[in-house]
C-alpha positions in Angstrom: -41.7 4.0 34.8 -44.6 5.5 36.1 -42.6 6.8 39.3 -40.2 8.7 36.9 -43.5 10.2 35.1 -44.5 11.7 38.6 -41.6 13.9 38.4 -43.5 15.9 35.7 -47.0 16.3 36.7 -48.1 18.9 38.6 -49.0 17.9 42.5 -52.5 19.3 42.6 -54.3 16.7 40.8 -57.3 14.2 42.1 -56.1 10.9 42.8 -57.8 9.2 40.0 -57.0 11.7 37.4 -53.5 11.0 38.0 -53.9 7.7 37.8 -55.5 8.2 34.3 -52.7 10.4 33.5 -50.1 8.0 34.5 -51.9 4.8 32.5 -52.5 7.0 29.1 -48.4 8.0 29.2 -48.1 5.1 29.4 -49.8 3.5 26.4 -49.3 6.5 24.1 -45.7 5.6 24.7 -46.5 2.0 23.2 -44.1 0.6 25.6 -44.5 -1.2 29.1 -43.8 0.0 31.6 -40.5 -1.5 33.7 -38.8 -1.3 36.8 -35.7 -3.3 37.8 -36.5 -6.5 39.9 -35.9 -5.5 43.6 -34.4 -8.7 45.2 -35.5 -9.9 48.5 -33.2 -12.8 48.6 -30.8 -10.8 51.1 -28.0 -11.2 48.0 -26.3 -8.3 47.8 -26.4 -5.7 44.8 -23.1 -4.2 43.2 -23.6 -1.3 41.0 -21.2 -0.2 38.7 -21.4 2.6 36.6 -20.7 3.1 32.6 -20.6 6.1 29.8 -21.9 3.2 27.8 -23.0 0.2 28.4 -22.7 -2.9 25.8 -24.5 -6.0 26.1 -23.6 -8.4 24.4 -19.6 -9.5 23.4 -19.9 -10.7 20.4 -18.2 -9.2 17.2 -20.0 -6.3 17.1 -20.1 -5.7 20.9 -16.2 -6.0 20.9 -16.2 -3.6 18.1 -18.6 -1.5 19.4 -16.3 -1.5 23.2 -13.2 -0.5 20.9 -14.5 2.4 19.5 -16.0 3.4 22.4 -12.2 3.1 24.1 -10.7 4.7 21.3 -12.5 7.9 22.5 -11.2 7.8 26.5 -14.4 6.5 27.9 -16.2 4.0 30.2 -17.6 0.8 28.8 -19.3 -1.8 30.2 -19.3 -5.5 28.9 -21.7 -8.4 29.3 -21.2 -11.4 28.0 -23.3 -15.0 28.9 -20.5 -16.8 28.0 -16.7 -17.0 29.1 -15.4 -16.0 25.8 -15.8 -12.8 23.8 -15.6 -13.5 19.6 -19.3 -14.7 19.9 -19.6 -16.9 16.3 -15.6 -16.9 16.0 -15.1 -18.6 19.8 -18.1 -19.4 22.4 -20.2 -20.5 18.9 -17.1 -22.2 17.5 -17.7 -20.9 14.0 -13.7 -20.4 13.7 -13.7 -19.5 9.8 -14.1 -15.7 8.1 -17.1 -15.9 6.0 -15.3 -13.0 3.2 -16.0 -12.4 -0.6 -13.2 -12.3 -3.2 -12.5 -8.8 -3.9 -13.3 -7.7 -0.5 -10.3 -9.7 0.9 -8.3 -9.3 -1.7 -8.2 -4.9 -0.9 -8.3 -5.8 2.5 -11.4 -3.0 2.3 -12.5 -3.8 5.9 -12.7 -1.7 9.1 -9.9 -1.2 10.7 -10.5 -3.7 13.6 -11.8 -6.4 11.6 -8.5 -6.5 9.5 -6.1 -6.2 12.8 -8.2 -9.3 13.9 -7.6 -11.1 10.9 -4.2 -10.4 10.3 -3.2 -11.2 14.2 -5.0 -14.8 14.0 -2.6 -15.2 10.3 0.0 -14.3 13.0 -0.7 -16.5 16.3 -1.2 -19.8 13.7 2.2 -18.9 11.6 0.5 -20.3 8.4 -0.8 -17.4 5.6 -3.8 -19.7 5.4 -4.8 -20.6 8.9 -6.3 -24.7 9.1 -6.1 -25.3 5.5 -9.5 -25.4 5.2 -11.3 -24.6 2.0 -14.4 -22.2 3.2 -12.3 -19.9 4.1 -8.7 -18.1 4.3 -8.5 -17.7 7.3 -9.9 -20.9 9.9 -8.4 -21.1 13.5 -8.9 -22.6 17.2 -12.3 -20.9 19.2 -10.1 -19.7 21.7 -8.3 -18.1 19.7 -10.7 -15.5 18.9 -11.7 -14.6 22.1 -7.6 -14.2 23.0 -7.2 -12.0 20.1 -10.2 -9.6 20.8 -9.2 -9.6 24.6 -5.9 -8.5 23.3 -7.0 -6.0 21.3 -9.5 -4.1 24.0 -6.8 -3.9 26.4 -4.1 -2.4 24.3 -6.9 -0.4 22.6 -7.4 0.5 26.7 -4.4 1.6 27.4 -3.9 3.6 24.2 -6.4 5.9 24.7 -6.9 5.7 28.2 -11.0 4.3 28.0 -12.0 2.0 30.5 -13.1 -1.4 30.0 -15.2 -3.0 32.7 -15.9 -6.7 31.9 -18.6 -8.9 33.0 -18.3 -12.6 31.5 -21.1 -14.9 32.5 -23.1 -13.0 33.1 -27.1 -11.7 31.4 -29.6 -9.4 32.2 -32.2 -10.0 34.1 -34.2 -6.5 34.0 -34.3 -3.1 33.1 -35.7 0.3 34.4 -37.3 2.7 32.0 -37.9 6.3 32.6 -39.4 9.3 30.8 -36.9 11.1 28.4 -36.9 15.1 30.0 -36.0 16.3 26.8 -38.7 14.6 25.0 -41.8 13.8 26.1 -42.8 11.1 23.7 -39.5 9.2 24.3 -38.3 6.7 26.7 -34.4 6.2 28.2 -32.8 2.9 29.7 -32.2 4.6 33.5 -30.4 1.3 34.6 -30.4 -2.4 33.8 -30.1 -5.5 36.3 -27.3 -8.3 35.5 -26.7 -11.7 37.1 -23.1 -13.0 36.4 -22.4 -16.7 38.0 -19.4 -18.7 39.1 -18.9 -22.2 40.3 -21.0 -23.0 43.2 -18.9 -24.6 46.3 -18.6 -28.1 45.4 -19.8 -27.5 42.2 -18.3 -28.1 39.1 -16.6 -26.1 36.6 -18.1 -23.5 34.3 -18.7 -25.3 30.8 -19.4 -28.5 32.0 -22.8 -29.3 31.4 -24.4 -28.3 27.9 -26.5 -24.8 28.2 -29.5 -26.4 27.7 -28.7 -27.6 30.8 -27.4 -24.1 32.5 -29.4 -21.1 30.7 -32.8 -21.4 33.3 -30.5 -21.3 36.2 -28.4 -18.0 34.8 -31.3 -16.0 34.9 -32.7 -16.8 38.1 -31.6 -14.6 40.8 -31.1 -16.9 43.7 -27.7 -19.2 43.9 -27.9 -22.9 43.2 -26.2 -25.9 43.7 -24.5 -25.1 40.4 -23.5 -21.6 40.7 -23.0 -18.6 43.6 -25.2 -15.1 41.7 -23.2 -12.1 41.9 -26.1 -9.1 41.2 -25.0 -5.9 39.3 -27.0 -3.0 39.1 -25.2 -0.8 35.7 -26.0 2.6 35.6 -25.4 5.6 34.4 -22.0 7.1 35.3 -22.1 10.4 37.5 -25.6 10.2 37.5 -25.4 11.5 33.4 -26.6 10.3 30.6 -25.3 7.4 28.9 -26.2 5.1 25.8 -26.4 1.3 25.8 -26.1 -1.0 23.1 -28.2 -4.3 22.3 -25.5 -6.1 21.1 -26.8 -9.7 21.7 -27.0 -13.1 19.5 -30.6 -12.9 19.6 -32.1 -9.6 20.0 -32.8 -10.6 24.0 -32.6 -7.0 24.8 -35.6 -5.7 22.0 -38.0 -9.2 23.2 -37.4 -7.5 27.3 -37.6 -3.9 26.2 -40.6 -4.5 24.5 -39.5 -2.6 21.5 -41.1 -3.3 18.1 -39.3 -6.0 16.3 -40.1 -9.0 13.6 -39.1 -12.4 14.4 -39.1 -15.1 11.3 -40.1 -14.5 7.9 -41.7 -11.5 6.4 -44.7 -11.2 4.3 -44.4 -11.2 0.5 -44.0 -7.4 -0.5 -42.9 -5.4 -3.4 -39.8 -5.2 -1.6 -39.2 -8.7 -0.2 -39.9 -10.6 -3.6 -39.0 -13.7 -2.8 -40.9 -14.2 0.5 -41.7 -17.2 1.2 -45.2 -16.3 2.6 -47.8 -14.1 1.8 -48.3 -13.2 5.8 -46.4 -12.6 8.5 -44.3 -15.7 10.2 -42.5 -15.5 13.1 -41.5 -19.1 13.7 -38.9 -19.8 11.0 -36.1 -17.8 11.3 -32.8 -19.6 9.8 -31.4 -22.8 11.9 -29.2 -22.3 14.3 -26.2 -24.8 14.9 -24.1 -26.4 17.7 -20.4 -26.7 16.3 -17.9 -29.2 17.7 -14.4 -30.2 17.0 -12.9 -33.5 16.1 -9.4 -34.7 15.1 -7.9 -37.3 12.8 -6.8 -40.3 14.3 -4.2 -43.0 12.8 -6.0 -45.8 14.6 -9.6 -46.7 14.0 -11.9 -45.4 17.0 -15.2 -47.0 18.6 -17.4 -44.3 19.9 -20.5 -45.0 22.0 -23.5 -44.5 20.3 -25.7 -42.0 21.9 -28.9 -42.7 23.5 -30.8 -40.5 21.3 -28.5 -41.2 18.0 -32.2 -43.2 16.9 -34.6 -40.6 17.2 -32.1 -38.3 14.4 -30.3 -40.4 12.1 -33.3 -40.2 9.8 -32.2 -36.4 9.1 -28.4 -36.5 8.8 -27.2 -36.1 4.7 -24.2 -35.3 2.7 -26.1 -33.3 0.6 -24.1 -33.8 -2.6 -22.7 -37.5 -3.8 -19.1 -36.0 -3.8 -19.1 -35.6 -0.2 -20.0 -39.5 0.5 -17.0 -40.6 -2.1 -14.1 -37.8 -0.9 -15.2 -37.7 3.1 -11.9 -35.9 3.3 -13.7 -32.8 1.7 -16.0 -32.9 4.7 -13.2 -32.5 7.6 -11.0 -30.1 5.6 -14.1 -27.6 4.7 -14.0 -26.5 8.3 -10.2 -27.8 9.3 -9.7 -25.3 12.2 -6.1 -27.0 12.8 -3.7 -27.9 10.7 -0.6 -30.7 11.6 0.8 -30.5 8.3 0.3 -26.8 7.4 0.3 -26.4 3.5 -1.6 -29.1 2.7 -4.2 -29.8 0.0 -8.2 -30.2 0.5 -7.9 -33.8 -0.6 -5.1 -34.2 2.6 -6.2 -35.1 6.0 -3.0 -35.3 8.0 -3.6 -37.5 11.8 -3.6 -34.8 14.0 -5.4 -32.4 12.4 -8.3 -30.7 13.9 -12.0 -29.9 12.0 -14.7 -27.8 13.1 -18.4 -29.0 12.1 -21.2 -26.3 11.0 -22.6 -29.1 8.0 -25.9 -28.6 6.6 -27.2 -31.8 6.4 -25.9 -32.4 9.8 -25.6 -29.6 13.0 -27.7 -27.7 11.2 -31.2 -27.3 13.6 -33.7 -25.7 12.4 -37.5 -25.8 14.3 -39.5 -23.4 12.5 -43.5 -24.1 13.5 -44.9 -22.7 17.2 -44.7 -26.0 19.1 -40.5 -25.8 18.5 -39.5 -22.6 17.8 -36.2 -21.8 19.5 -37.1 -17.6 20.0 -40.1 -17.4 21.8 -42.1 -15.0 20.0 -43.9 -12.1 21.9 -47.3 -13.5 22.4 -45.4 -16.4 23.6 -43.3 -14.5 26.0 -46.4 -13.3 27.5 -48.2 -16.6 27.9 -45.5 -17.0 30.0 -45.0 -14.4 31.8 -41.9 -13.3 30.5 -42.6 -10.0 30.1 -43.6 -9.4 33.7 -41.1 -7.5 36.1 -38.6 -10.2 37.5 -39.5 -13.1 35.3 -37.5 -12.8 32.3 -35.3 -16.1 31.0 -34.2 -15.1 28.1 -36.9 -15.9 26.1 -35.2 -19.2 24.7 -37.3 -22.7 24.1 -35.0 -24.8 26.4 -36.3 -28.3 24.6 -35.0 -26.6 21.0 -31.5 -25.8 22.8 -31.7 -29.5 23.6 -32.7 -30.9 20.3 -29.7 -28.7 18.8 -28.0 -30.3 21.0 -28.4 -34.1 20.7 -28.4 -33.8 17.0 -24.8 -32.6 16.7 -23.6 -35.1 18.5 -25.6 -37.9 17.0 -23.6 -36.3 13.7 -20.7 -37.1 14.7 -21.6 -40.6 16.0 -23.0 -40.8 12.3 -19.8 -39.6 10.5 -18.2 -42.5 12.0 -20.7 -45.6 12.6 -23.0 -44.4 10.3 -24.0 -46.1 6.5 -27.6 -44.2 5.9 -28.0 -40.9 4.0 -31.3 -39.3 4.7 -31.3 -37.7 1.1 -28.5 -39.3 -1.4 -30.2 -43.1 -0.5 -28.0 -46.2 0.1 -24.6 -46.2 -1.3 -23.4 -43.2 -0.4 -22.4 -42.8 3.1 -19.7 -45.6 4.8 -18.1 -45.3 8.0 -15.2 -43.6 8.6 -14.0 -44.3 11.8 -10.8 -42.6 12.0 -12.2 -39.7 13.9 -12.1 -38.7 17.5 -14.4 -36.0 19.2 -12.7 -33.9 21.5 -14.2 -32.8 24.4 -12.8 -31.4 28.1 -11.7 -27.6 29.5 -9.3 -27.7 26.9 -10.8 -29.1 24.1 -10.8 -27.0 20.8 -14.8 -25.4 22.3 -13.4 -25.5 26.0 -16.4 -27.4 27.2 -16.4 -31.0 29.1 -19.2 -32.0 26.6 -17.4 -30.7 23.5 -20.2 -28.6 22.3 -19.3 -24.6 21.4 -20.4 -22.9 24.6 -23.1 -21.1 22.7 -25.0 -22.5 19.4 -23.9 -20.4 16.2 -27.0 -18.0 15.5 -27.7 -17.1 12.5 -31.0 -14.9 12.9 -32.4 -13.5 15.9 -35.3 -10.9 16.5 -34.7 -8.1 14.0 -35.5 -4.2 15.0 -38.4 -2.3 13.7 -36.8 1.2 13.0 -38.1 4.1 13.7 -41.1 5.2 12.3 -41.1 8.4 10.1 -43.9 9.7 6.7 -41.1 7.5 4.6 -41.3 4.7 6.5 -45.2 4.7 8.1 -44.4 0.9 8.8 -40.9 1.5 10.1 -37.5 1.4 8.9 -35.9 -1.0 7.7 -33.4 -2.5 5.5 -35.1 -5.1 2.4 -34.2 -7.5 0.2 -34.4 -5.2 -3.2 -31.6 -3.0 -1.8 -29.2 -5.8 -1.6 -30.0 -8.6 -4.1 -28.6 -9.0 -7.9 -31.5 -10.7 -8.8 -32.3 -10.4 -12.0 -36.0 -9.6 -11.5 -37.3 -8.1 -15.2 -35.2 -11.1 -16.5 -36.6 -13.9 -14.1 -40.0 -15.6 -14.9 -41.0 -16.3 -11.0 -41.4 -12.5 -10.2 -43.9 -12.0 -13.1 -45.7 -15.1 -13.1 -46.0 -15.2 -8.9 -46.6 -11.3 -7.6 -49.7 -10.2 -8.1 -49.4 -7.3 -11.2 -49.6 -4.9 -9.3 -47.2 -5.9 -6.5 -44.9 -7.0 -9.8 -45.8 -2.8 -11.1 -44.7 -1.4 -7.9 -41.4 -4.2 -7.4 -40.6 -2.1 -11.0 -41.2 1.0 -9.5 -38.9 0.8 -6.2 -36.3 -0.4 -8.3 -36.4 2.1 -11.5 -35.2 5.1 -10.0 -36.9 8.1 -11.3 -38.3 6.0 -14.5 -40.4 4.2 -11.4 -42.1 7.7 -10.5 -43.4 7.6 -14.4 -44.5 4.1 -14.5 -46.6 5.2 -11.3 -47.9 8.1 -13.2 -48.9 6.2 -16.2 -46.2 8.1 -18.7 -44.2 5.0 -18.8 -44.0 1.8 -19.7 -42.5 -1.7 -18.4 -41.1 -2.2 -20.7 -39.2 1.3 -20.4 -37.7 1.0 -16.8 -34.3 0.9 -16.4 -33.7 -1.6 -13.0 -31.3 -0.7 -10.9 -27.6 -2.7 -11.3 -26.3 -1.5 -7.8 -27.3 -1.9 -3.9 -29.3 1.1 -2.4 -27.4 3.9 -0.8 -27.9 5.2 2.3 -27.0 9.1 3.2 -26.4 7.9 6.5 -24.4 4.7 6.2 -22.2 4.3 9.3 -21.1 1.0 7.7 -20.0 -1.4 5.0 -20.6 -5.4 4.3 -21.0 -7.5 1.5 -22.0 -11.5 1.2 -24.6 -13.4 -0.3 -28.1 -13.8 0.9 -27.4 -17.5 2.1 -29.8 -19.7 3.5 -30.2 -22.2 6.0 -33.8 -22.6 6.2 -36.5 -23.9 9.1 -37.8 -27.7 8.9 -41.5 -27.4 7.4 -43.1 -29.9 10.2 -42.1 -30.7 14.0 -39.4 -32.3 14.9 -37.1 -30.7 12.8 -35.8 -34.3 12.9 -39.2 -35.9 11.9 -38.3 -38.7 9.0 -39.1 -37.3 5.4 -39.5 -33.5 6.7 -37.8 -31.3 4.4 -37.4 -27.3 4.8 -39.9 -24.8 4.8 -41.2 -24.5 1.0 -39.8 -21.2 -1.0 -37.1 -20.2 1.6 -34.4 -20.3 -0.3 -35.9 -18.2 -3.5 -34.3 -15.1 -1.6 -30.9 -16.8 -2.3 -28.5 -14.8 -4.3 -25.5 -12.9 -4.9 -25.3 -9.5 -3.4 -23.9 -5.8 -4.3 -21.6 -4.3 -2.1 -23.8 -2.6 0.2 -23.9 -0.2 3.5 -25.2 -0.2 7.0 -27.6 3.0 7.6 -28.3 4.0 10.8 -31.3 4.6 11.0 -31.1 1.0 11.1 -29.7 0.8 14.8 -31.8 3.5 15.8 -35.7 2.2 17.3 -39.0 3.7 18.2 -39.8 5.5 21.5 -35.9 4.9 23.4 -33.9 7.2 23.0 -30.6 6.2 24.5 -30.7 2.7 22.9 -28.5 1.7 19.9 -28.9 -1.4 18.3 -26.3 -3.1 16.5 -25.4 -6.8 15.1 -27.7 -8.9 13.7 -30.4 -7.2 15.4 -30.3 -4.5 13.2 -33.9 -2.9 11.0 -33.6 -5.5 8.2 -35.9 -8.1 6.7 -35.8 -11.7 7.2 -33.9 -12.1 3.5 -31.4 -9.3 3.7 -30.9 -10.7 7.3 -29.2 -13.9 5.5 -26.6 -11.2 4.2 -26.0 -9.1 7.2 -24.9 -11.8 9.3 -21.3 -12.7 9.0 -18.2 -11.6 10.8 -16.8 -8.7 9.0 -20.1 -7.0 9.1 -21.0 -7.6 12.1 -17.5 -5.6 13.2 -18.7 -2.6 10.7 -21.9 -2.4 12.2 -20.7 -2.9 15.9 -17.7 0.0 15.2 -20.6 2.3 13.6 -22.3 1.6 16.9 -19.8 2.6 19.4 -18.7 5.6 17.5 -22.5 6.8 17.1 -22.8 6.4 21.2 -19.5 8.1 22.3 -20.4 11.2 19.6 -23.9 11.5 21.1 -22.2 11.3 25.0 -19.9 14.1 24.0 -22.0 16.1 21.9 -24.9 16.0 24.5 -27.6 14.9 21.9 -29.7 11.5 22.0 -29.0 9.3 18.9 -32.5 9.7 16.6 -30.7 13.2 16.1 -28.5 12.5 13.7 -30.7 11.1 11.5 -34.1 13.2 12.6 -33.1 15.8 9.9 -32.8 13.5 7.0 -33.2 14.0 3.9 -32.2 17.8 5.1 -28.2 17.9 5.4 -27.2 17.0 9.0 -24.0 18.6 10.3 -23.6 16.2 13.4 -23.8 13.0 11.0 -21.7 14.4 8.6 -18.8 15.4 11.4 -20.0 11.4 12.7 -19.2 10.2 9.4 -16.3 11.8 8.9 -14.7 10.3 12.3 -15.9 6.6 11.2 -13.2 7.2 8.1 -10.7 9.0 10.1 -11.0 6.1 12.5 -10.4 3.4 9.0 -14.2 2.4 9.4 -15.6 2.6 5.9 -18.6 3.8 5.4 -19.1 3.2 1.5 -16.7 1.0 -1.2 -14.6 2.6 -3.4 -16.9 4.2 -6.3 -20.2 3.2 -4.6 -22.3 6.6 -6.5 -26.0 6.7 -7.7 -23.8 6.7 -11.1 -22.0 4.0 -11.0 -24.2 0.9 -12.2 -21.2 -1.4 -12.6 -20.3 -3.5 -9.9 -19.4 -6.8 -12.1 -15.5 -6.5 -10.5 -16.8 -7.0 -6.6 -17.4 -11.2 -6.9 
């Protein structure tokens, strides 16, 4: 970055003064100077030009690409695995999580509705999979296939250009001062590494991710991979937008942009927080999914050597699942050999995907085992030094999640213990076969999903302003349906001043009178809807649903428990919105953040993480990227005038709605407090 700062400094300055100015500029921006690695391994670097670079091919990334292509622009898309779709494909959680009323009215973004209807058509079953967690359960490869088909069609229809780079990680960024904003920075290039099998090496997806991830981030060729270095740059040396859509907020960490990880401290806006101070080691549990098929012949799987280590963890959670194990199977049945069967029927040939809280949910939650490394841990490892980025993961925890999942299958078949329910509940079930191989539902030789299902990653801290001195974010009270005044927990556990502040935040104009002493707590009319945002670019509705981390290390330790208090925030929500401010980072003026990485608290993140919401956030990000490029403005200029009227923001929102990407639910208004018919 320093090289770019020199361009804006007069030439006749003493060297020591010049050096001081450079350091001052860097530290005043609050960002580390970064420059893309210049490889010295003799490998060629392929340069690729884009109007928009989307990093991460999950649902949010795919939705962003879809909208950029709609505007006829050139978009590059990178994805770590070889499947697009994130949680519905590479992560194996191929069951759409939806709320009844929203699903009944199909009040979703247009692209999500297309995805949903095509999956139904592909399966020729109005209820694919005959599962009971959802109305739409399907094979993971179908998710990838349908998304690819949709993007190819969009490209043809609108003459946009998609440059797709599967099996590609981001290694480094180049940052420069923004000539339009002396306090801001721009991402000017991004270095990626694409890998393919080396000569005489086995195919991709032969080994679990823990075996190959570190290799994917190395520039040099290896025994497993042949590498191609790719430098992504703006098209025709003009402006571009980079969209962070990774599953873990990886680019936030690499660019050293302010973010939160794990538990937020207890405040009036997050009154259910489980800690009085920030605890970054405890995001929600992640899950390696796998598929199994029902058989008519008893199977005798081999016990994994690590099984005894994990056996004390496994549980059905509720006695009914031990008594009716077919419910565990049909819960996420993704292929029905006899379409139309009910939940208590299992037919040989049926395929079930497993994503079970007491089974393959893996919740490391301490500094010794956290999966996503904190900023201080990354600094200690040297990963934030130029050219040293390795993805920000703890490989040992990935391996633990893989082993837990494989051991869980063996427990389903042969186990007789239940860590929570005691003896007599778990019975063997030998009529199950683990599915593995490149043609298996997960598309891997080992049978596990290509990437773990990530429920929560690094979360952006939005731009600072007088209204948001700590940085903008979406908090628990902005979406939760909890009856705070009717629940003794909050009056008893919150300090009196904090409870009073909670009432003020939820009391609208009456809250001001409360703070001024002109109204009592008993006179407050607590809000009974979500917070409304004038800069909304998307919608969502899903409960605050927790899969907590574990208290001690390792997670599978006998007698270990979930971190106390983590489920206090769990609740139903009101239909809510996605504010544009939650997508815009401080300082970096051509970066847009989407997916699970937007500016939101730990509790709110438990609701914003599901499929239709990811698509809505991605569509908002892609539409915003296309709009600002067409009007030659920066993303933050759309929201800077708030609370005053912003003509650009109004036009952006009009475009979203014109393209059937809703920004509000029907009847959403400060005058409408009746949301009981949106279950």
